[in-house]
Phi, psi and omega in degrees: 000136180271132181271134176292119184269004180293126181301143180293332182258038182299324179298316179296320179296324180298309181293325178296320179294319180296329183265006181295150183242037181293326181245154178303135182287136176279163181299134181301132178086356181278166178298318180297321179295320178296316180295317180298317180296319179297314183295321178296319179296315181297314181297318180296319177299318181292323179294326187253016181286157178284119181303332180276347181217065184294164180298140178283141178303323180297326179293317178296316179299320179297318180293321177297321179294322178296318178298317180299321179295314180298316179298317179297320178295318179297317179295321179296317178299318180295320180294316179296322179294318179296321178295318179297316179297320180294317180295319179296317180297315180295322179296316179297320178295320180296317179296318179294318181292324180300327179289349180270347183301133181095349179267148174281149181216153174250128176229166180300130181157163182232028179264155175225132174255124181246118176276160180299122180071010182258195180242155173258141182233140178207189179198176174201162182240131182250136177282345180204167178291152180228155178265354177202132177223136178229143177244126178253127182257134182236149176275184186294342179264000178091007178279140179291127181262313182198158176237131183245119179270128183249350179074206182286142181220145179280169176294150179116201183273131179238126175255150184216163180231150177239130184283003175083015179251160176269187184295343179267354182094357179279151181291130177280147180294151178296149180153195182257134180231170174233166179216160176226150183247132175242110182237140180222153174224115182062030180086354179262139182290140177239127182286123178249138179269117181290145180233131182264139181263143175197157177269131178290119187239352180203157176231129181233135176243122179223195183297335180274355181115205183265128177233161184241153168260119183240104184059232179277357184264135177240162177073029180273120177287152180300329180291345180273351177287116181276321182204141174260128182257000000 
């Protein structure tokens, strides 16, 4: 007579195996935790199976299919949650950006738009206070139009205005200009980051997120707005 070799305490061995801490535990409820638990259960079942009545291959295949289904559902839930979070974030950004339309803003750049008989506006950012700052305005061909002395300025964002005249006091023609900043502290040069002024006139939402139209510039991310004027 053949003796059944299945241990009498196979159930206890099964639960002991499932609760083993040989490998670092995955986060409860995660896909990795589900996979680890299934594999531990399968191995334990195979170790404690009845030699006279081993597990059917179809049964193992069925269990593997069930694991695949659970894993797929978990991955789908994670994808849907990430999509929901992204849509919520973009919607909130769009609503926030819409409230900025019509406001002036400073973004990285060194351009100035001068309307006929109007003023030019710009800005720059200083990493430290300076005892002297000057702005030089250039036309489209690179010729110096005027120099504006601003004196001492603190660290941070500084906005400035140009009355639209050249060095002789004559009105400069309307158009696009550029500028450069010369800042010093104690005779030492201080690097200033030029900032271009523009009115926020549009909001666009695409695959890259929410972008703004600022004056003649398009595709400006909200994170690129240095200051709202």
